[in-house]
C-alpha positions in Angstrom: 45.2 23.8 -15.9 41.8 22.7 -16.8 39.0 21.3 -14.6 36.1 19.0 -15.6 32.8 20.8 -15.8 30.7 19.9 -12.8 27.5 17.8 -13.7 24.7 17.8 -11.2 21.9 15.2 -11.1 18.4 16.6 -11.0 16.4 15.9 -7.9 12.9 15.8 -9.9 14.4 13.2 -12.2 15.7 10.9 -9.3 12.2 11.3 -7.9 10.7 10.1 -10.8 13.3 7.0 -11.2 12.5 5.8 -7.6 8.9 6.1 -8.1 9.1 4.0 -11.4 11.3 1.4 -9.6 8.8 1.3 -6.8 5.6 1.2 -8.7 7.1 -1.0 -11.8 5.4 1.3 -14.3 5.8 4.7 -15.8 2.1 5.2 -15.8 1.6 4.6 -12.2 4.7 6.7 -11.3 3.2 9.5 -13.7 -0.1 9.4 -11.9 1.6 9.4 -8.2 3.8 12.2 -9.2 0.9 14.2 -11.0 2.8 14.2 -14.3 2.1 13.0 -17.6 3.9 9.8 -18.9 5.5 11.7 -21.8 7.2 14.2 -19.4 8.3 11.3 -17.1 9.6 9.4 -20.1 11.7 12.6 -21.3 13.1 12.9 -17.6 14.6 9.3 -17.9 15.7 9.8 -21.7 17.8 12.9 -20.4 19.1 11.1 -17.4 20.3 8.1 -19.5 21.8 10.4 -22.1 23.7 12.6 -19.5 25.0 9.3 -17.7 25.8 7.3 -20.9 24.1 4.2 -19.8 20.5 2.7 -19.3 18.9 2.9 -16.0 15.5 1.1 -16.4 14.6 -2.0 -18.6 11.4 -3.6 -19.4 10.8 -7.3 -17.9 8.0 -9.6 -17.0 7.6 -7.5 -13.8 7.3 -4.2 -15.6 9.8 -1.5 -15.5 12.8 -2.7 -13.3 16.3 -1.1 -12.8 19.3 -2.1 -14.6 22.4 -3.1 -12.4 23.8 0.7 -13.0 20.2 1.7 -12.4 20.3 -0.1 -8.9 23.6 1.7 -7.9 22.0 5.1 -8.8 18.6 4.3 -7.0 21.0 3.7 -3.8 22.2 7.4 -4.1 18.8 8.7 -5.2 17.0 7.4 -2.1 19.6 9.0 0.2 19.6 12.2 -1.8 15.9 12.5 -1.9 15.6 11.6 1.9 17.9 14.5 2.7 16.2 17.0 0.4 12.7 16.1 1.8 14.0 16.5 5.3 15.4 19.8 4.7 12.3 21.0 2.8 10.1 19.7 5.5 11.9 21.4 8.3 12.4 24.8 6.5 9.1 25.3 4.7 6.3 23.3 6.4 3.8 24.9 8.5 4.7 24.5 12.2 1.6 22.4 13.1 1.3 20.6 16.3 -1.4 18.7 17.9 -2.8 15.1 17.3 -4.3 13.2 14.6 -6.2 9.9 15.0 -5.6 7.5 12.2 -7.4 4.1 12.1 -6.4 1.4 9.5 -7.4 -2.3 9.2 -4.7 -4.7 10.2 -4.6 -6.2 6.8 -3.7 -3.0 4.9 -1.1 -1.6 7.4 1.4 -3.0 5.1 3.1 -1.8 2.7 2.4 1.9 2.8 1.4 2.9 6.3 4.9 2.6 7.8 6.5 4.7 5.2 3.7 7.3 5.2 4.0 7.7 9.2 7.7 8.2 9.0 7.4 10.7 6.2 4.7 12.7 7.9 6.6 12.6 11.4 9.8 13.8 9.8 8.0 16.6 8.2 5.8 17.6 11.1 7.6 16.5 14.2 5.3 18.4 16.7 2.3 16.5 15.5 1.4 13.2 17.1 -0.3 10.5 14.9 -2.1 8.0 17.0 -2.6 4.7 15.0 -5.2 2.2 15.8 -6.1 -1.0 14.2 -9.5 -2.6 13.8 -11.8 -4.2 11.5 -13.7 -2.0 9.1 -16.9 -2.2 10.9 -15.4 -1.1 14.0 -13.5 1.7 12.4 -16.3 3.1 10.5 -18.5 3.1 13.8 -15.6 4.9 15.6 -15.3 7.7 12.7 -19.0 8.3 12.9 -18.8 8.7 16.6 -16.0 11.2 16.1 -13.3 8.9 17.6 -11.4 9.0 14.5 -10.1 11.9 12.2 -9.3 9.5 9.4 -10.0 5.7 8.8 -9.1 3.5 5.9 -11.5 0.5 5.3 -11.6 -2.5 3.0 -15.2 -2.6 1.2 -16.5 -3.5 -2.0 -17.5 0.1 -2.6 -17.5 3.5 -0.6 -20.2 4.4 1.5 -21.5 8.1 1.7 -18.5 10.5 2.4 -15.9 7.8 1.6 -13.4 7.8 -1.4 -11.9 4.9 -3.2 -8.0 5.2 -3.1 -7.2 1.8 -4.6 -8.9 -1.5 -5.9 -7.4 -4.6 -5.9 -8.4 -8.3 -6.5 -8.4 -10.6 -3.5 -6.0 -13.7 -3.6 -6.1 -16.8 -2.0 -3.0 -17.2 0.6 -1.7 -19.8 2.6 1.4 -21.1 4.3 4.6 -21.6 1.9 4.5 -25.1 0.3 1.3 -25.6 2.3 -1.6 -28.3 1.4 -4.7 -26.8 3.4 -5.9 -25.6 0.1 -6.4 -29.1 -1.1 -8.7 -30.3 1.6 -12.4 -30.6 1.4 -14.3 -29.1 3.2 -11.8 -26.1 2.5 -10.7 -24.7 6.0 -11.2 -21.0 6.2 -9.5 -18.7 8.4 -11.3 -15.3 8.7 -11.6 -13.4 12.0 -15.4 -12.4 12.8 -17.0 -9.7 11.0 -14.0 -9.6 8.2 -15.2 -7.6 5.2 -13.7 -10.3 2.8 -15.3 -13.3 4.3 -18.9 -12.9 2.3 -17.4 -12.6 -1.1 -15.2 -15.5 -0.6 -18.0 -17.8 0.8 -20.2 -16.6 -2.1 -17.4 -17.5 -4.6 -16.8 -21.2 -2.9 -20.7 -21.5 -3.1 -21.0 -20.7 -6.5 -18.1 -23.1 -7.4 -19.7 -25.9 -5.5 -16.9 -26.2 -3.1 -17.6 -27.2 0.6 -16.1 -25.1 3.3 -15.7 -24.8 7.0 -14.8 -22.1 9.3 -12.0 -22.8 11.7 -11.2 -19.4 13.2 -13.8 -18.3 15.9 -11.9 -15.1 17.1 -12.6 -11.6 16.5 -8.7 -11.1 16.5 -7.0 -11.1 12.8 -3.8 -12.5 14.7 -5.6 -15.9 15.4 -6.3 -16.1 11.7 -2.9 -15.2 10.6 -1.4 -17.7 12.9 -3.4 -20.7 11.6 -2.9 -19.8 8.0 0.8 -19.5 8.5 0.6 -23.0 10.2 -1.0 -24.5 7.2 -4.2 -25.3 9.2 -6.5 -23.1 6.8 -6.5 -20.7 3.9 -7.7 -17.2 3.7 -7.9 -14.3 1.1 -6.0 -11.0 1.3 -5.5 -8.0 -1.0 -2.7 -8.5 -3.4 -0.6 -5.9 -2.1 -1.0 -6.6 1.8 0.3 -10.2 1.9 2.1 -10.8 5.1 5.5 -12.4 4.8 4.7 -15.5 6.6 2.0 -16.5 3.8 2.1 -16.8 0.0 -0.2 -16.5 -3.0 -1.6 -20.2 -3.5 -0.8 -21.5 -6.9 -4.0 -23.6 -7.1 -4.1 -23.9 -10.9 -7.8 -23.1 -10.9 -8.8 -25.4 -8.4 -10.1 -22.5 -6.2 -12.5 -19.9 -7.7 -11.5 -16.3 -8.5 -12.2 -13.9 -6.0 -14.0 -10.5 -6.0 -12.0 -7.2 -6.1 -12.2 -5.1 -2.9 -11.4 -1.4 -2.5 -9.4 0.6 0.2 -11.8 3.4 1.0 -10.6 6.7 3.0 -13.0 8.5 5.3 -11.8 11.7 6.8 -12.8 14.9 8.8 -10.5 17.1 6.6 -12.2 20.1 6.2 -10.5 23.7 6.4 -10.7 23.8 10.1 -8.4 20.6 10.2 -5.2 21.6 8.4 -3.2 18.7 10.1 -5.6 15.9 9.1 -5.9 17.5 5.6 -2.1 17.2 5.3 -2.0 13.4 6.4 -4.8 12.8 4.0 -2.8 14.0 1.2 0.3 12.0 2.3 -2.0 8.9 2.1 -3.7 9.7 -1.6 0.0 10.1 -2.8 1.0 6.6 -1.4 -2.1 4.8 -2.8 -2.8 6.5 -6.0 
């Protein structure tokens, strides 16, 4: 009686596959995993050779999984989650305590929930206290020692900050909305919004009249008014809320400046918990 030779899926290769599918690019995946592009490409080639089918294909959206690749991704995510949980529980330092993280509401998604879930899984005895406020407030709290880590949205980093992502601002509004066609253009920005100055300058340079219709410091008011098609706003390309869409204005609105997500942290050698959470943030954003 003969038995078939058992074949094993390599977890490192599966992690590369998942990261490519998430980022849409081998180059970005290699950067996130601290690998060279040639190394990650070779992993995928060996995987496809072993399985006998392609798992990725190039499309207008970048690198996307094939139908067989989608099936493999389902298992890959489960296997990696179990591996990471086991390694986290068995090998991570037994940290305990609290770390304070401040993030503007417009960049909580898409990364922060996944970061906090993974960090909590690996360090269950550490409490993360998350607060959300505008960049001006978060930087003030950090300087007063009220936050251990803050993310901000700025054109460039101030002293002590490091840029972890730079993205274009995009015009957003309600799905099938018409508010962007009105003149003066109704704008919905919370007070002291980091994006407002660059947006209004772009409108002024384009000769487009505009009017503020949100007077609240709470970003929720701007989100509600924009989603109701009573105004438009501008957001980072990666952080658009499900209730809003990028406006297809056909060049009738001006291009907007880029903004950076900047990280400030008190993560010196005496703060291993903070330092570790910073590493999770850097992996997600770079």
